[in-house]
FIDOLUM-694779 format. One line per field, with one value per atom (N, C-alpha, C): residue number from 0; residue in three letters; atom name; x, y, z. Coordinates in pm, 1 decimal. Atoms other than C-alpha are relative to their C-alpha. Layout:
% residues N
resi NUM ...
resn ALA ...
name CA ...
px X ...
py Y ...
pz Z ...
This chain:
% residues 98
resi 0 0 0 1 1 1 2 2 2 3 3 3 4 4 4 5 5 5 6 6 6 7 7 7 8 8 8 9 9 9 10 10 10 11 11 11 12 12 12 13 13 13 14 14 14 15 15 15 16 16 16 17 17 17 18 18 18 19 19 19 20 20 20 21 21 21 22 22 22 23 23 23 24 24 24 25 25 25 26 26 26 27 27 27 28 28 28 29 29 29 30 30 30 31 31 31 32 32 32 33 33 33 34 34 34 35 35 35 36 36 36 37 37 37 38 38 38 39 39 39 40 40 40 41 41 41 42 42 42 43 43 43 44 44 44 45 45 45 46 46 46 47 47 47 48 48 48 49 49 49 50 50 50 51 51 51 52 52 52 53 53 53 54 54 54 55 55 55 56 56 56 57 57 57 58 58 58 59 59 59 60 60 60 61 61 61 62 62 62 63 63 63 64 64 64 65 65 65 66 66 66 67 67 67 68 68 68 69 69 69 70 70 70 71 71 71 72 72 72 73 73 73 74 74 74 75 75 75 76 76 76 77 77 77 78 78 78 79 79 79 80 80 80 81 81 81 82 82 82 83 83 83 84 84 84 85 85 85 86 86 86 87 87 87 88 88 88 89 89 89 90 90 90 91 91 91 92 92 92 93 93 93 94 94 94 95 95 95 96 96 96 97 97 97
resn MET MET MET SER SER SER ILE ILE ILE GLU GLU GLU TYR TYR TYR CYS CYS CYS GLU GLU GLU THR THR THR CYS CYS CYS ASP ASP ASP GLU GLU GLU PRO PRO PRO THR THR THR GLY GLY GLY ASN ASN ASN ALA ALA ALA GLY GLY GLY ARG ARG ARG GLY GLY GLY ASP ASP ASP GLY GLY GLY SER SER SER VAL VAL VAL PHE PHE PHE VAL VAL VAL GLU GLU GLU ARG ARG ARG ASN ASN ASN GLY GLY GLY LYS LYS LYS GLU GLU GLU ILE ILE ILE GLY GLY GLY PRO PRO PRO LEU LEU LEU CYS CYS CYS ASP ASP ASP THR THR THR CYS CYS CYS SER SER SER ASN ASN ASN ASP ASP ASP PHE PHE PHE CYS CYS CYS CYS CYS CYS SER SER SER GLN GLN GLN CYS CYS CYS GLY GLY GLY GLU GLU GLU ILE ILE ILE ALA ALA ALA ILE ILE ILE THR THR THR LEU LEU LEU HIS HIS HIS GLU GLU GLU GLY GLY GLY TYR TYR TYR CYS CYS CYS GLU GLU GLU TYR TYR TYR CYS CYS CYS CYS CYS CYS ASN ASN ASN HIS HIS HIS ASN ASN ASN GLN GLN GLN GLU GLU GLU GLU GLU GLU LEU LEU LEU ASP ASP ASP ARG ARG ARG TYR TYR TYR ASN ASN ASN ALA ALA ALA GLU GLU GLU TYR TYR TYR ALA ALA ALA HIS HIS HIS TRP TRP TRP GLN GLN GLN ARG ARG ARG MET MET MET ASP ASP ASP ASP ASP ASP GLU GLU GLU ARG ARG ARG CYS CYS CYS ASP ASP ASP GLU GLU GLU ALA ALA ALA ILE ILE ILE ARG ARG ARG ARG ARG ARG GLY GLY GLY TYR TYR TYR THR THR THR
name N CA C N CA C N CA C N CA C N CA C N CA C N CA C N CA C N CA C N CA C N CA C N CA C N CA C N CA C N CA C N CA C N CA C N CA C N CA C N CA C N CA C N CA C N CA C N CA C N CA C N CA C N CA C N CA C N CA C N CA C N CA C N CA C N CA C N CA C N CA C N CA C N CA C N CA C N CA C N CA C N CA C N CA C N CA C N CA C N CA C N CA C N CA C N CA C N CA C N CA C N CA C N CA C N CA C N CA C N CA C N CA C N CA C N CA C N CA C N CA C N CA C N CA C N CA C N CA C N CA C N CA C N CA C N CA C N CA C N CA C N CA C N CA C N CA C N CA C N CA C N CA C N CA C N CA C N CA C N CA C N CA C N CA C N CA C N CA C N CA C N CA C N CA C N CA C N CA C N CA C N CA C N CA C N CA C N CA C N CA C N CA C N CA C N CA C
px 104.4 12251.1 63.4 -53.9 12323.5 -80.2 67.0 12239.9 -55.9 67.1 11988.5 -9.1 0.9 12004.8 -111.7 108.2 11728.4 51.1 -38.4 11741.2 0.8 13.5 11646.3 104.6 -88.0 11858.2 124.9 -115.0 12112.6 11.0 2.1 12014.1 -40.6 43.5 11974.2 -152.7 145.8 11614.7 -45.9 38.7 11620.1 -56.6 48.8 11514.2 112.3 -102.7 11701.2 -57.3 52.8 11515.8 -151.2 145.6 11166.5 -69.0 60.3 11097.9 4.3 -15.7 11187.6 -75.7 81.5 10933.6 52.6 -50.9 11128.0 -111.6 104.1 10919.7 47.6 -22.8 10910.6 -129.9 118.5 10671.8 25.4 -10.7 10599.5 -57.5 42.4 10576.6 29.7 -15.4 10520.5 70.6 -55.9 10610.6 140.2 -134.5 10939.9 -7.3 -1.5 11001.6 103.2 -88.8 11153.9 13.0 -20.4 11306.6 126.2 72.4 11394.2 1.6 12.0 11282.6 1.3 6.0 11336.5 -137.3 130.3 11036.5 -22.0 13.5 11103.6 -31.0 20.9 11125.6 -128.5 124.5 10832.1 -119.7 108.9 10616.6 -29.8 21.9 10665.6 -96.3 89.5 10455.7 -129.3 118.5 10183.1 -106.6 115.5 9838.9 0.1 -3.4 9825.8 -127.8 123.0 9472.9 -5.4 13.6 9472.4 134.1 -132.2 9848.6 46.4 -37.4 9849.6 98.6 -91.2 10130.3 -81.1 78.0 9986.1 91.8 -77.7 10116.6 -5.3 18.6 9974.9 -68.2 62.2 9898.0 -58.3 66.8 9655.3 -1.7 -14.7 9756.1 21.2 -35.5 9888.6 -94.7 98.1 9591.1 -4.8 18.3 9541.2 -131.1 118.8 9271.4 -129.0 119.9 9019.5 -35.2 25.8 9056.4 -35.6 29.8 9057.4 -144.7 138.0 8731.2 -99.3 87.5 8576.2 -14.6 3.9 8667.6 -81.6 77.5 8521.9 -148.8 140.9 8196.3 -56.7 44.9 8171.6 -16.4 9.0 8238.3 -121.6 116.4 7977.7 -129.6 119.0 7722.8 -23.1 9.8 7797.5 -49.0 38.7 7769.3 -145.7 139.7 7437.3 -94.1 85.2 7291.5 2.1 -11.5 7420.2 -86.6 78.5 7264.3 -149.8 140.6 6936.4 -50.5 41.0 6920.1 0.7 -6.9 7019.9 -121.9 115.9 6725.2 -129.0 122.1 6470.5 -10.6 21.7 6314.4 -4.1 -5.9 6311.0 -112.1 115.1 5965.6 21.4 -26.0 6059.0 114.4 -111.2 6386.6 -51.7 55.2 6200.8 -84.4 85.1 5948.8 84.3 -88.1 6226.2 71.2 -67.7 6406.1 -97.5 99.9 6086.4 -29.6 24.2 6032.5 122.6 -124.9 6392.8 60.7 -48.8 6466.9 143.4 -136.7 6832.2 36.9
py -43.9 11625.4 69.8 -62.2 11720.4 124.6 -123.2 12061.6 -21.4 15.4 12055.7 137.3 -126.3 12323.2 1.2 -20.7 12461.3 -26.2 30.7 12329.6 125.1 -119.6 12672.3 107.1 -112.7 12923.6 -39.6 52.3 12706.5 51.5 -41.0 12856.1 -120.0 109.6 12621.2 2.5 8.6 12496.6 -0.1 10.6 12452.4 -136.8 135.8 12089.8 -98.2 101.3 11763.1 -121.5 111.5 11551.6 -9.3 16.0 11432.8 -20.0 26.5 11312.8 119.3 -117.1 11654.2 121.6 -111.2 11862.4 67.2 -58.9 11926.8 15.1 -29.3 12078.1 -41.9 42.8 11906.2 23.9 -15.4 11987.9 -72.1 63.0 11817.9 95.1 -88.9 12031.9 -69.6 61.6 11883.0 -134.6 133.8 11535.1 -3.8 -5.1 11650.0 48.8 -42.5 11669.0 111.1 -112.8 11995.6 9.6 -13.0 12026.4 -70.1 -72.2 12046.0 151.1 -144.2 12409.3 69.6 -81.8 12678.5 67.9 -65.7 12874.7 106.8 -107.5 13165.9 -55.7 56.4 12953.7 -81.3 77.3 12731.5 92.2 -96.3 13048.0 18.4 -10.2 13051.6 -106.8 108.9 12733.4 5.0 -13.9 12864.2 83.9 -76.5 12986.0 135.0 -133.3 13361.2 31.6 -22.5 13329.4 -83.8 87.1 13027.0 -34.7 25.8 12986.9 -143.7 140.9 12613.8 -20.8 35.8 12462.0 -72.5 56.9 12374.1 -53.6 58.2 12149.4 91.5 -88.8 12381.3 127.8 -128.2 12750.0 58.8 -66.9 12934.5 148.8 -143.3 13302.2 24.7 -16.2 13255.8 -65.7 62.4 13059.5 -150.8 143.3 12690.6 -26.2 32.4 12509.7 26.3 -22.0 12521.4 149.2 -143.9 12898.5 60.5 -50.0 12964.0 -31.2 38.1 12770.0 76.0 -71.7 12931.1 146.3 -140.0 13281.0 15.4 -6.9 13207.6 -15.5 17.8 13082.9 128.2 -125.9 13402.0 108.7 -98.7 13617.3 -27.3 35.1 13427.1 36.2 -32.6 13469.8 152.2 -147.1 13844.1 50.0 -44.3 13887.0 -33.0 38.1 13699.6 94.2 -90.5 13916.7 140.5 -131.5 14233.2 4.2 5.1 14127.6 -1.7 4.5 14051.5 140.8 -136.1 14404.0 91.7 -83.5 14559.4 -20.8 29.1 14389.6 62.0 -54.8 14540.5 150.0 -144.2 14880.7 59.4 -67.9 15140.7 -44.2 38.4 15041.5 -138.3 135.8 14673.4 0.2 -11.4 14766.2 53.0 -56.6 14982.8 -102.7 102.5 14705.3 -109.8 104.2 14446.9 47.6 -55.8 14675.2 7.8 -6.3 14731.4 -137.9 136.3 14354.9 -60.0 54.0 14305.8 -105.3 97.5 14105.0 33.7 -19.9 14055.6 -108.8
pz 89.9 20629.0 -119.5 119.9 20270.9 -33.8 40.8 20130.1 -139.2 127.7 19847.4 -66.5 73.4 19577.4 -103.8 96.6 19356.7 -141.7 138.2 19001.3 -87.8 82.9 18865.3 30.9 -34.4 19059.9 78.9 -75.2 19249.5 143.3 -140.9 19586.8 85.3 -87.9 19887.2 16.9 -12.1 19915.1 145.8 -140.5 20293.2 32.5 -19.4 20248.3 -30.2 23.0 20221.6 -71.1 78.0 19968.3 5.4 12.4 19884.2 134.2 -129.6 20236.8 94.9 -86.7 20379.0 -55.1 50.0 20186.6 -125.2 123.4 19868.7 -102.0 97.9 19591.3 -138.4 137.8 19252.8 -75.5 84.3 18969.2 -131.3 130.9 18640.1 -102.6 108.1 18328.9 -131.9 132.3 17984.0 6.9 -14.5 18106.3 58.5 -56.7 18259.9 143.9 -139.6 18632.7 19.1 -29.4 18751.7 151.0 -143.3 19094.2 43.1 -104.4 19363.4 -25.5 17.1 19376.4 135.2 -120.5 19636.5 5.7 -14.5 19767.9 -106.7 98.8 19532.8 -137.9 133.9 19218.6 -7.7 3.8 19317.1 -19.9 22.9 19311.2 -148.5 144.5 18933.1 -49.7 37.1 18928.4 80.9 -84.5 19162.0 -68.7 48.3 19068.6 70.3 -60.0 19124.6 77.6 -75.0 19267.7 127.3 -117.7 19501.9 63.7 -55.1 19548.5 -7.4 10.4 19477.7 -114.3 108.7 19272.7 -105.7 109.5 18932.7 -108.5 109.0 18660.1 -121.1 114.5 18395.3 47.2 -31.0 18433.7 -127.6 111.1 18207.2 33.4 -28.1 18205.0 149.4 -140.7 18558.4 98.6 -87.4 18695.7 -22.6 14.1 18767.9 -75.3 79.5 18570.3 77.4 -80.0 18857.3 6.2 -12.2 18910.4 -135.5 134.2 18535.4 -36.1 30.2 18493.2 87.4 -92.2 18801.1 -42.4 43.3 18680.8 -127.8 124.5 18335.8 28.6 -37.1 18493.3 60.9 -60.8 18700.9 -105.8 107.8 18395.0 -88.6 81.6 18192.1 71.8 -78.5 18474.4 1.4 0.8 18495.0 -135.9 133.9 18117.3 -31.2 23.6 18107.7 74.7 -76.8 18383.2 -60.5 64.2 18217.3 -126.4 123.5 17886.1 31.8 -41.3 18065.6 32.0 -36.0 18211.1 -121.5 120.7 17877.5 -89.2 85.4 17703.1 54.4 -59.9 17945.7 -25.8 11.4 17887.3 141.8 -130.5 18167.9 93.3 -83.4 18289.1 62.8 -52.0 18324.0 101.0 -96.4 18496.8 133.6 -124.2 18750.2 73.4 -61.6 18811.7 64.7 -54.0 18860.7 126.2 -116.8 19104.5 118.4 -107.2 19303.3 59.8 -47.7 19325.8 67.1 -54.8 19433.9 -89.1 96.5 19121.5 -38.8 47.7 19033.8 -95.2
């Protein structure tokens, strides 16, 4: 068995090729790898942990979009409550409206 070394840090990856679980990623049309566990973390989404081709501020596209949707939903609800006067807020709370 041959020893495979990380393209980034030259440490052994613990794998022996593509068929043995070696990690390769594609960035900007260029394949990078094999990567060791430590270096492959640089290509992982900080929220879901999946290896991502492109990271947006440390998040994969799915998590980035999901987080934006949650933020938009929060902001819309906040704006809704801000538009209500005290009487309407009290009434909504009594009805259990959120």
